[in-house]
C-alpha angles and dihedrals in degrees: 000000000000128000087252091055091049091049090052090048091053089050090052092049091050089054091049092051091051094047091050093048094242097118100073113225094349116126130193093251090059093057113099116246121278113291090015095113111101114243113186138182108246115235089222110059089206085075093064137257097296138012133200136191092202094127092049088049092056103030097093093051090046093048089229137121109265094234092051091052090044090056090056090052091046093053091056094042092055089063094051120109113258096019112118099181143350128201132183113222139181116342092347113313115154111219115198129194118193127206114252096252093050093047090050094055087094089065092059090044093052092049093046095048097038112173090008094058110121095012119124141173102232092121093046119129096040128095112218116197106205114193117188143157095014092167117178112262090240100096147350119308109271127216094271091056089045090058090053090049091056096041096040097050091045090049091051091052091048093049091050089050086058092054101262123142100234126195111197109209137186117197114209112207093211097147130073143023099331089062091049090052090049092053092046090051091052093049091050091049092048090056094044092247129142117274111268112257091249095037138107123266135199139090089275090069091060090044094051091045090055092048091051091051092050093047093048091048090052087056091051095257123128094205095188090060093056116109113284126190116212109238094204124224139287126245090280092054094250115142116255094204128243124318127224106330144141089255095054091046092051091052091047097050092048101038099047093059088048090057090046089056092048093050093047091049092049091051091049091051088050090053093246118141125193124201093198131032100193121196118212090209090065090066089065097037093051096045093245093134093055091046092052093049091047089051093053091044090056088052091054096250101114126078139165123240134160091357092303134103115240137197110221093224094155087073086068102042104280119136093236141003118266132229112231100170114034124220089258090060096252121127119250115232092252090065089071091048090056093049093045094054091047089049092053093051097047107036119138089228118053100341108202120251086184125025109202116193119196107199137175126255091261090064097064090108090059095067097083096051093042093052090046090054090050091053092046090060089055095257131128116255112226091025110049089025123037123177122198119192118205124208132225129291123218119197111210134193125173087358094301134102111256136207102196106162116113092177102049100034119234099359134085114240133202091255091052091054094047091049091051102047109358133247098286096054092040095052096041096047093049095045098044095071123071106259088228089069131065114250134210116213108207106201094192093052095045092050092052128095096224138117088249089067103084098204092048090047093055096040090048090056089057093046090048091053089052089052090052088055091052092049091047092051090051089052092047092244115150136171090257115118095015115167104205091193086071090069087092106127124106091248091050090051094050093053092045091051091051091052091050091056095056098089093051092045090053092048092049092048089056097044093046095041086236115138089166087076088068091057093047091050092049091053091051091047091048090051092052091047096048089050091048091049091054095053106030132058134213096176112051117254124195119248118245121241090256092052090049090054093052122108118280097261094047093044092051093049090049092047091053090049098044103026108025123183115259095261091053092045090052092049091050091048089056090049090050091051093047089056089049090053095050095045090050090049092049095046090049090056088056092047091246126133124245105219121204092208134031 
């Protein structure tokens, strides 16, 4: 019996107590929805397999003492199939102990459902547009964007496992000043000049400049002979690079697609798939920016002042109004944000019920204006628009922060990380920490084959379970004839309880937008499994002479552990394989492989 089944049983008992007039002032409408009663694993196993505060939750509405109401629940629970005992403790906790066969039902369920075990449809019927990474196409993806790639893709997988229709989206900022600075940097590099003061640095700039020249030459264009306007110099006498010119435009139109290709390749190598690659420039080319401004103007949220066009965002909770068309006639960056949100919500194909933005730590100040814009369109901030802010990543080696990229200068890129520790360790280490917290990536630890390395620890549990299968097959042990009631040791019970928690962990990870909960669960399951493996046997093992000379009770306990009867071996093999299934399912949600050998 799973925690979900116990929660549903408590709900049913609460309804019975109300209908029979035994629950005081409690009425049906005051009972939480089905499966809304908390069922938890007690820290102290002496308190049973599962505990609930259902009576304490309802006592005030019922006008009863929590313990009195808990006793009514306990009396009904004792008659339920699969329940061995029920005790009321403390102020009104209900402690439940299941019989071994009932507890082990989750093993059969996991094996029967396989990859579908734990999945649900409670988020079905809503389209969630999940935008993540969205690095500017002006350089390789740095470590912050790499974290969002790992977290975002894992989150998408978790949301889909909860029934949501998820659209993974990458927003290319290919319009505006950052692209101009990128092009100016390339032109300067091509001419062997210093990087413009507002430009981009790194060996990749020289590399891209050379590739552009080669590509243009192949097309019969000597790009360095195209007209170039001298941009002058700043107050220090340093060149600013060329202004608007045919040469700069030629570099821009050739280099930006090259960076697109690099970014897409890096995402593919990192096992991240996007459904939509959205180009900011299309918002201007398709008139989406004008349509969005006209929409807000019709709603009374646009006004003119000092020669500029303003969005009255303070009407919707922002700390100040925002310029969207500057006095020189150019659009402010926020104009594209407005159009982009409107586009997401009103697309012909997969319009977003919820637009989730995953932004870097430097975007915290954007939340107010973004939520105001959501409200201005008649939507509900926090529901139709959700903004997640990720924190910084520090890459460590030998206890010190490192800057190991030769190509991108003084930053760590996605390719650097993959080269150092591989895709599995990179994804797992970045996804296992709550994105609200900074994270340290210890390269030495993640490259090690030790139990202190969390991804190795979890993957090794899966590989170990596969080895148990191989050994069982060699010993002609199968699942046939398994007596699940024989899974009655403390180690058996701990693994079974961990398996039973998987569906609720997966549901919570989706509701809380918290894929790191999957990693934490996998580490706890792996710990329970490794402990079980060390004390229980699937394949018989002969007793030592000392174990044979022990007293009868000790010898029998040792025999059961080391040389179980066929029905117990078969039951343990099923338990082993259920763990294997759940670990594989969890690692897949994190985009990490589940090896059968290590």
